[in-house]
N, C-alpha and C positions, 0 to 999 in steps of 0.2 A: 066458560072453561077456565080452570085454574092453572097456575104455573106448573102444578104437579101433574096435570093430565098428559098422558102419552097417547097421541092418536096415530102417529106414523113412526116406524123405527127403521133405521137403515143398519143391516147386518152384513159385515164383510170380513171374514176371519180366515186366517190361515190355520190356526189351531181350533179345530171344530169340536173340541171337547165340550159337551153339554149344550151345543148350540141349538139342536134340534128341540130339546125339551124346553129350553128357554123361549124359543119361537113359538112353540105350542102354547106356552103360558101366555105370551103376549097376544097371540091371535085369539085365544079364549076370551080375552078382555077387550076384544074389538080393535086391536092395533093393526094398522095396515103395515105389511112387511115389504121393504125395499131390499134388493140384494143384487149381488154380482157373481158372475163366474161359478166357481166350485161350490161356494156357499149356497147360491140360489138353487143349484142342482141338488145339493144334499137336502135342502129343505122341501123341494118338490117331491123328491123321492120318498120323503116322510109323509106325504099327502097334504102338504100346506100350500096355501095360496100365496104366490110371491109375484111381486111386480119387478121386472128387471129395471135397473137403474137407467139403462138406455131408453126403455119405454117411457119412464117418468121425465127424463130430460128431453126426449125427442131427438136425441143424437146418438148414433151408434158408437160403440167403442172403437177406438182408432189406434194405430201403431202397436198392434198385437197386445192391446189391453193397457199399454202405458197410459193412455188418457181415457178415463171412463167416468170418474167422479169429479174431476175438475170442471165444474159447470155452475153457473149461477142458480140453477134449480136446486142443486144439492147445497152448496154453501150458502146461498141465500136463505134456504129453508132452515138451515142450521143456525145462521147468525142473526137473522132479523129479530129485533127486540118486540116481544109479545107486549101489547098495550102501549107501545110507542106509536103516536098517531102517524108520523111520517113514514116509519118502517112499515106499519100496517098498510098504509095507502099504497106504497111502493110494491109491496108483496101482492096486493089485489091487482094492481095495474099490470104487473109482469106475470101474473098467474103463478106465483111461487107459493106452494103449500108448505106448511111447517113440517120439519123433521125434528121430533121431540125426543128421540133417543138415537144415539150413535154407538153401535157395538163393533169395535174394530180391534183386531190384534194384527200386528204387522208381518210383512214378509220376513222369514226367518233369517235375517242377515247374520245375527250373532252365530246361529248354528252353522251357516255355510262358512263363515269366517273362521270357525274353530277347526275346519277341515283344511289344513295347509296345502293340500293338493288341489284344491279348487282354484280355477283360474281367475284372473282379474276380471274378466268378462262376466263370469259367474257372479262374482261379488257385486258388480254394477247392476246386473239384472235383478238382484235381490235387495236393491235399495228401494224402499216403498216410498212414493211420493204422495199419492192420494190419501193413503192411510193416515200418516202424520198430520196432513193438512186437515183432514176431517176431525181428528182428535183434537187438535189445537182450536179449530173453530168451535166445536161442542164444549170444550172446556172453558174458552173464553166467555161462552154465552150460557154458563152453567145456572145462571139465574132462571133460565127457561128450559134448558136441555139437559138430559141425563147422558153421561158418557161412560162407557164401559170399555176397559182394556184387558180384563182378567176374568176368565170363567169362574173364578172363585167368588166373584161378586154377583153372579147371576141370581142366585137365590135371594139375595138382599133386595134386588129390585122386584123380583116376582112377589116376594112377601109384602111389598109396598103397594102393589097394584090394587089390592083390595081397599086401600085407603086412598085411592086416587092417584098414587105415584109416589116416587121418593121425595122426601121433604128437602128443604133448602140445605140443611146440614149435611145430608147424605150426598146431595149433588155436589156440594163443595168438596167433600172428601174425595169423591170420585174424580172430580176435576183435578185436584192436586195430584192424584195417582196418575192421571193421564199426562199431565205436564211433566211429571217425573219419568214416565215411560218414554215420551218423545225425547226427552233430554238424554236419557241413557241410550236410546236408539242412535241419536245423532252423535254421542260420544263414541259409541262402538264403531260407527262408519268412519268418523274422523280419525280414531286411533289406528284402526285396521288399515285404512288406506295410506295413512302417514308411514306405516311400517312397510307396506308394499311398494310405495312410491318413493321411499327415502333415497336421498342423494348420499352416495358413499362418502362424500366430503362433509356432509352434515346430516348424520343418520337420525338425529332426534328431531322430533316435530317442532315447527316454529311456534305453535300453540299446543296446549294440553287440555283435553276435555276429559274429566273423570266423572263418572256417575255410577255409583254403587247403591244397591237397595240394602238396607240394614237387615240383618238377621235378628234373632231374638238377643236381648242383652245377655252379655256374659255376667257371671257372678260378680267379678270385679276385674280390674286391670292388673298391672304388675304387683300392685299392693291393694289391701282391702279398701282403702279410702278412695281408690280411683274407679270411676265408672268406665265401662268399656262395652263395645260391640264389635261384631264382625261384619264387614261389608263385602261379601263375595263378588268377585268380578263375573259379569255375565259371560256364560259359554267359555270359561277358562280352559285351556288345554290341559291343565293339571290342577283340578279344583280342590286344593287342600283346604282353603278357607271355607268352602261350601259343602264339604262332605261330613256327614254325621258318623260317629263311630259305630261299628257293628254291635258293640257292647260297651258297658262301663259308663262312667259318668261323662257329662259333656266336657268337651275340650275347654280348658281355661285359656286365658290370654297368654300365659307363660308356656302352656303346653303347645299352643299354636306356634309361638316363636321357636321353641325347641324342635318341633316337628319340621318347620320350614328349614332349619339348620340341618337336621337330619337328612331331609330329601336333597338339599344342596350337596351335602357331603357325599351321599351315596352316589348321586349322578356324577360328581367329580371323579370318584375313584373307579366307577364301573362303566362309564361311557367309553366305548371303542377299545376296551382292554381285552387281551386274550390270555392273560397269565393263568386264570382260573375262571370257570364258568359262574361261580357264585360270590356274592359279596354281602357284607353286613357292616353297618356302623352303629356306634353307641354314642349318643350325645348327652352332654350334661351342661346346663347353662350355656347353650349356644356353641359349645366347644366339643370337637370330637375327643372323647377319651378312649375310644377304641375304633379300629376300622381294619378290615382284613378280607382277603380272598380265601376261598377254599374249594376243595373238590366236591363238597356237598354244602347245602345251605347250613346244616348243622355245624359242620366244621368251620364255616366261615363265621358263624355267630360265636362259636366257642373261642375262636382265635381273636375276634374282636373284643369279646368280654375280657379275655386275658390280658388285653393291653393295659387296662387299669380297672381291675375288678372292684376295688373300693369305690371309685368314682361312679361305676356303672350302676351302683344301687340307686334306684329312684330315677334312672335315666330313660331316655327315649331310644328305641331301637328301630332302625330302618333296614329292610331286607330286599335284595334284589329280585327274588323269585317268590312265587306264591308260598306261603308258609305250610310246611307239611307237619305231620304228627310228631316225629322226632324233634324238630326244631321247637315245636310248641311245648313239648315236655321240658326242654331246657329253659325256655323263656319262663315257663311257670314256676321254675325253682328259685327264682329271684323276685324282688320287688322292682317293678317297672311301672312308669307312668303311662307310656304310649308305645304300642307296637304298630309299625307301618310296613305294608307289603302290598305287592300288586294284587293279592288275593290270599284266601285262606281255605284250605281243604276242610271238608265236613269234620273229619277227625281232629284237625287242629282247632276248629272252632269249639268242638266239645271239650278239649283239654283246657283251652284258655278261658272257657265260660266258668271254670272253677275259681278264677280270680275275678271276682264280681266287679272290682273297682278298676281293673285294667282296662284302659281305652284301646280298642282294636280298630285300626283304620285301614281300609282297603282303597288303594289308589291304582286302578288298573294301568294307567299310563305313567307309572312311576319312573321308568327308564326311557320309554318310547316317546313320551310328549316332547314337543319342541321346547327350547328355552324361551323364556320371556324376552321381549324385545329390549325392555328397559326396566330399571328399578327406580323407585322414588322413596324419599323419606322427608319428613318434615324438619324445617328449622324455624326459628322465630321469623314469622312474616312471610313464609313461603315454602316451596318445595325445591329439593335438590334431585335432579333427574339425571341418570346416566345410563349408557348402554349396559345391559346385564353382563356380568363377568362370565367367562366361559372356562371350562376345565382346560388345562394345557395338555393337549394330546400329542403323541409322537415326539417324545423327548429325544430318543436316539436319532431321529431324522432332523429335528428342528434345533436340537441343542448344539453348542459349539464347545468342543473339549479344548480347554485353555491351559491345561498343565502338561507336564512332560509325560505323566502317566495317564493313559486312558482308562476308563472304568472296565472292570471284568464283566462278564455276563451277568453274574448275580448282582453286581453293583448297579448295572444299567436297570435291572428290574427293580431293585430297591429304591434307586434314585427316581424312577418313574412313579413309584407308589408314594414316595415322600413329597414329591413336588405336586402330585395330584391332591394329596391330603392337605397340604399347607394352605391351599386356596380357601379352605373351610375354617381355618383357625384365625382368631382375631390378631391383628398386627400389634406389635412386632411379633411375627410368627416363625417358629422353628418346629419342624417335625423330624423325628428319628424313626427310621424304618428298616426292617429286614424285608426281603422279597415278599410282597403280598401281605405285609403286616405292620401296622403302626405300633411302635413300642413306647412312644411318649411324644407329647406336644408341649411346647412352651409358648404360650401366646398372651397377648394383652400386656406385654411388658414395655417399659419406657426406654430400654436399650436393647440392642440386638444380643450382646453378650450375656445379658441377664436371661434373655429367652433361651439361649443355648444351655446356660447353666441350669435353668429350670427343668428343661427337657431331659438333660442327663440325670439330674437328681430324681425326677419322676421315673425314669427308666429303671434306675438302680432300686428305687423304693419298691417297685413291683417286680423285682427279680428278672429284669430283662438285661442282657449284657450288651452295652453299646459297642463292644468291640466288633468291628467289621460292618457296623451299620452305616446306612446312607442318611444324609442330612439334607432336608429341603428348607429353603429360606424364601419367604415371600418377597423380600427386597434385598437390595445389595448389602454387603458387609461394609460399613464405612471405615473399619479398621480390621487389622488382622487378628485382634484378640479373640473374636468369635470362632474362627476356624482353629486357632491354637487351642482354645478350650475344648472344642470338638475332638481334635486330634488326641489330646491328653486323655479323653474318655474312650478312645478306641475307634472312633469314627474314621472310615476309610474313603468316603466319597461325598461330594457336595454338589447340589444343584442349586443355583441362585441366579437372579436376573443379570447381575453385572450392572455396570453404569456408574460406579463410584469413581471419583478422582483418584482413590487409592486402590483401584482394582489391581495394579501391578504389584503392590505390596502384599495383598491377599494371595495372589497367585504365586508369588515368590515364597510366601509362608507354606502354602500347600506343597510346593515342590520340595522344599526343605524337609517337610514333615511326611512325604510320601503319599499325600492325598491326591486323588483324581478330582478335578473340578470341571462342571459343565455349566456354561452360561446359557440361560434360556432367552435372554433379551426381552422378557416380559414379566413385569411386576404384578403381584396379586395381593395387594393390600385389601384387608377386609376390616375396616374401621368399625 
């Protein structure tokens, strides 16, 4: 018997795609089949002869199936070294027969974890113990054992059976895939439970395990000389990184960054608001150049585009509701890179199909999916990890009026929109807004007064009157010059975190100029 020979296989899968056909091919080549639970039942119903693991081990399953494969007859059969005199002698002495193929895919922990309504007990019960143990055992002993974790690899093994079984190179590749799968599984468990069991005083995990499987390579990264890939997170609540466009070219590295910024901005302005039912944002180079509410999706998009129609050229659009035909017609009238929505009607798809290079991306959970628990970015030599930022909701209830004059009703609505939008702009960030519409943003500046002056300049450039507008600032004003510049342009209300040593100077300036100012007590830098 060669190392390639498969005489006995253990099949235990939660995803039963193709398992019957695979088992039929194995049995046709004289392979004895061991199995458990639902897999054994499915194989028997297909007319196959199956030996229960409990029969093979001589010990029944116990603790509601929690212990069934954790037995020397199983792990010994997988792990003993064929051709090794002592291992062979021990196997004969203990009556341990070889298991030459292990086909296991694991309890669907990631799928259960993606449902935030599932209880902690549900999560615990979907942590597979025997499966990863068998996969690791088989992968460790891949010199003699074939290990399978993915139905897509079944045909590879079936094709090799006529030649005596998979060769060494194939077994090595499958072993690496098994190790990667168990690593990803453990990372998902660790990360999920860290989020569920987090201490309010220390919400970030004490250690961080990240395991992502690469997609196909991107054409290039930010620039043509940089290689790039996407590594989608398993069972992500909002799988932007793993969703293919409905039409158009594949998403590029920069497209994905801009799309992420668009999703973040849309969720910031649309979560928990009741000013209007529909919302739209336009992103260019990670920055909102337009954002608006509207009584219809078309109206919301038209108002967002009007914020800065010049910058909107070649931009990324995110819509709060499924795209309808009228909105698709308006989208098709301009050059855009990506359009994102929870869905697209058939009529909208037909209209957008005329723009063959336009990437159309459907994200059904665009507004409803829960926020990520944390964000991470690389620095030289490591990762920076932080709790994910959240939109600032309930300005009227949470904000503190610090000036002699309180905002009017329209000013409250405009302030709420301005401060929601500013969280999506690069710091130093300033937004100018009328109720439900961004008229300009000044971001990425090295001083706050520069950001104010830039926002005013852009508003005037695009024929928006700053008179009566509200201003949102992502951080405090260190001097009064920023609010003075805003007031000179006609701004009438300001929302900012406060917290400067010169807060009183800024408040005094607002009182002198007749501005209403609200402190939020919460900074929203976006470096």
